[in-house]
N, C-alpha and C positions, 0 to 999 in steps of 0.2 A: 029269541034271546036279545036282551038289551045290549047296547053298545058297552055299557059299564061291565056287564057280565062277560062279554066276548073279549074285551081287551084287558080287563083288570086294572085299568089306569084311571077310570072315571073320565069325566069330560074335561077337567081343567087341572093343569099341573104348573110347575114353576120351571123356568129355564134361566140359568145364570152362569156368567163368567166370574162373578165376584168371589167365589170360593177359592179360586186359585191364589188370591192374595191374602187369605185369612189363615191364622194359625189353626192347627188341627182341632184344638179344643173348642174354638169358636165355631168351626164348621159343624162339629158334632152337636153342639147346642142348637144351632140354627136348623139343622136337618130334623132334629127331634121336634122342634116347634112347628115346622112345616107339616109334619105328620099329624101332630095334634090339631092343627088348624083345619085339617081335612083334605088337603091337596092330594091328588092321586098320584103324582109323580114328581121327581126332581131330575131335570135334565141339566147337563153341564157341558161346556165346551172344553176343548183341549188346545191350548196355545203353547206356552212355554213356562208353565208353572208346574203343578203336579202331573205326574203320569196318569193317564185316564183310568187305568185299572186300580192304581193306588187310591185315587180320589173316589172311585166307586166303592172300594172296600171300606173306606172311611165313612161314607154316607150310609152304606148298608149296615155296618156294624153299630151305627148310632141310632138306628131305627128298627121297627119290628114288622111293619106291614107295607109301607110305601114302596112303589116301584122306583128304582134308580136307573137312569138311562144315560149312556155316553152319547152326547149329541154334538160333535161326533168324536170317535176315536180316529185319529189321523193316520191313515195307512202309510203315509210317507215316513212315519217315525219308527215303524217296526215291521219285521218280517211276518208273513202270514202264520207261520207255525207258532210264533210268540203270541200273536193275537188269539189264535185258536186255543192255546193252552191256558191263557189268562181268563178268557171267557168261560171255558169249562170249569175252571176253579171257582169263579164267582157263582156260576150256575149251580154247582154242587154244594157250595157253602150256604147259599141263600136261594133255595129253590123257588123258581117262578118270579123272582123279584128284580132280576137284572135284564136290561135290554141293551144290546150292543148296536150302537149306531156307527156306521162306517162312512168315511168320506175323506176329503182333504187332499186328494191327489192333485198333482200339477200336470198341466197339459202341454208344456213346451219341453224343449230339450236342454234347457239350461239348468244350472244349479241355483236354487232359490236360497237367498241368505236372509236370516233374521238376526239382527244385532250382530252381524258378522259371522254367524254360525251357518255353515252350509247344510241345506236340507236337500237331499237328492230328489230328482223327479222320477216318476215311474211311467211316463208316457201318456198316450191319449186316454181320456177319461173312461169311456165305456169299455174298451179292451182291457185297460188296467184293472178296473173293478171286477170284471168277469173273471180275469185270471187270478185275482186276489182271492175271490170266493172259492174258485176251484182249488187253489193251494190250501186254503183253510180246511176245506172238506177232505182233502187228501192227507192232512197232517196226522201222524200216528198219535194214538192216545192209549196210554197204559195205566192211567189212574182211574179213580171212580168216575162213572158216567153220570152226569147230572140228569135228573129227572124232575121236571121236563128240561129239555135242552134249552139253553138261553136263546131268546128271540133276537133276530137280527133285523135291522132296518138300514136303508141307504139314504144318504143326504142327496136326494134326487130332485132336480129342478127341471131338466129338459125331458122331452117325451121319451127318448130312448132309455135314459137312466130310470125313469119311472116304470117303463116296461120291464127293465131288468129287475127292479125292486119287486114287482109283482110276481115275476117268474121265479126268483131265486131266494127271496127273503120274506119276512112277515109283512113288510110294507115300506113306507117312505116317511122320511122326516124332513120336509122342506123348511128351509130357513130363509128369512128375509123375503117374504112373499106377501102379496095382497090377496084379497078374497078371490079375485079372478083366477089366480093360480090354483087355489084350492078346487074350484069348479073344474078346471082342466085336468088337474091331477086325479080327481075322483073318476072322471070319464076314462082316463088312460089306465088307472089301476084296476078298474072294475069294482064290483060291489063288495068283495070279500077282503081285499088287502087292507091292512091297517094304514091310516093316514093321520099322522100326528104333526100338527103344524105349529111352528114357533111364531109367536106374535109379540112384537116389541110394543111396550106401553109406557106412557108417562102419566102418573097419577098426580095431577096438579090442577086445581081450579083456575089458576092464573094461566090463561091460554097462551099469552105471549111468552111467558117463561117456559111453559111446557113445549111450545113449538121450537124454541131455541135448543132445548135438549134433544128433541126429536130430529131436528135438522142436522145437528152435529153427528148423531148416530148414522143417519143415512149418508151424509157426506163422506164419512170414513170408508164406507163400503164402495161408494161410487168411485172414489179416488184410487182404491187399492185392490178391489176384488173384480177382476175381469169377468169371472164366471157369473157374478151377480149382475153386472152390467149387461151381459149377453141375455140373461134371464129377463131383465126388465125390457130389453128391446123386443124379445119374443112376445111380450105382453102388450106391446104397442107404445111404450115410452120411447121418445126420440131425443135428438140432440138438445132440444129446448128443455128437456127434463134432466139431462145427464151431464151436459157440458157446462163448465163454469159454476158448478155447485148444483145440488138437487133442487128441482122446482117444488113449489108448494104442493102441486098435484101429486108428485112422487112421494114426498114426505107424508102426506095425509094417507096415501095408499099403504105405506109400509108401517107406519106407527099410529097406534090409537092413543090419543091424548085428551086430557080433560078430567072430568069427574068419573066416579065409579060407573055411572050409567053409560057414559061414552065407551068405556072399556067393555062393559057387559054387552053392548050392542055389537061391537066388533067380534067378540067371542061367538055370539049367536049367529052372526053372518057366516063365520067359518063353519060352524056346525051345520047350518042350513045348506051350505054349499057342498057338504060331503065329508068334512073332517070328522074323525072319530074322537079326536083329542086335541086340545089347544093348550100349549105350554107358554106361559106368559114370561117374557123377559122384561122386568121392570127396570127402566132407565132412570137415572138420576143425574144431577150435575156432577156428582163424584162417582165415577164408574168403579172405583175400588171399594166403596162402602157397601155393606149389606143393606138392602132396602127393607129392613124389618118392618118399619111402620107401614109401608105400602102393602107388603104381603099380608099383614094383619088386617088392614082395612079392606082389602079386596076379598078375603076369604068368605066372610058371611054373605056377600053379595053375589058370589059366583058359584058357591059350592052347595 
């Protein structure tokens, strides 16, 4: 069986945060175009815009075939019973087309604030995620049962979370990772678990300008995402790469930038390293704008 037949996602999809800032009508139009372009999936993050399940419904209702994936649904935002019920609803309404990615836990004992709004923590990552999955599986269900059941993946970076993903879910959705992580993840997951990797890209033949956009993206995570910094250290990046702004080596490892051929090479590297699916997050100088031109230009070269 080919990878495409096994996963139903094809080899390349789209990952975006940009839909959170767009009106619903614009999101519908864009999703329909991505489907027509031939992409196998649409992955989207959850920050503080649309609720992940509302966003998924919007995308699924605007399309007919493409897979829609929460990448990820933040478990700090809702109780397991709410997540289980919402996922069942989407799975029943759009059979086989919704993938629930889970992640976003906090690993300290403090209240995390975003724009002054308190987001409660849930404890250590591995224990928290295992307990969350247990609670989802135990949630009562009295409505129609989706057939097939919605697939679940974990935002897994470290070895233990990758093992949990292989044990309890369809697989893993690593974010902000180089090709070296894909190789390690495949060894840990084994040959059968799904591995869908996010890859940030900048499509711009002006390498200086492209590198500026790529550096700003990496710098944001290095400054504010402790779990991403820990992941980079496990992969051999040190203070010279992480302290005082990201090094060129780190930027080049995380973001593929340049022309279409440069981006195609990175996709192939991930696939050769063991990824089943690569979802491209196209970065531009304006993170709130939809990169329609880039999505259109990349499609014929990658699909």
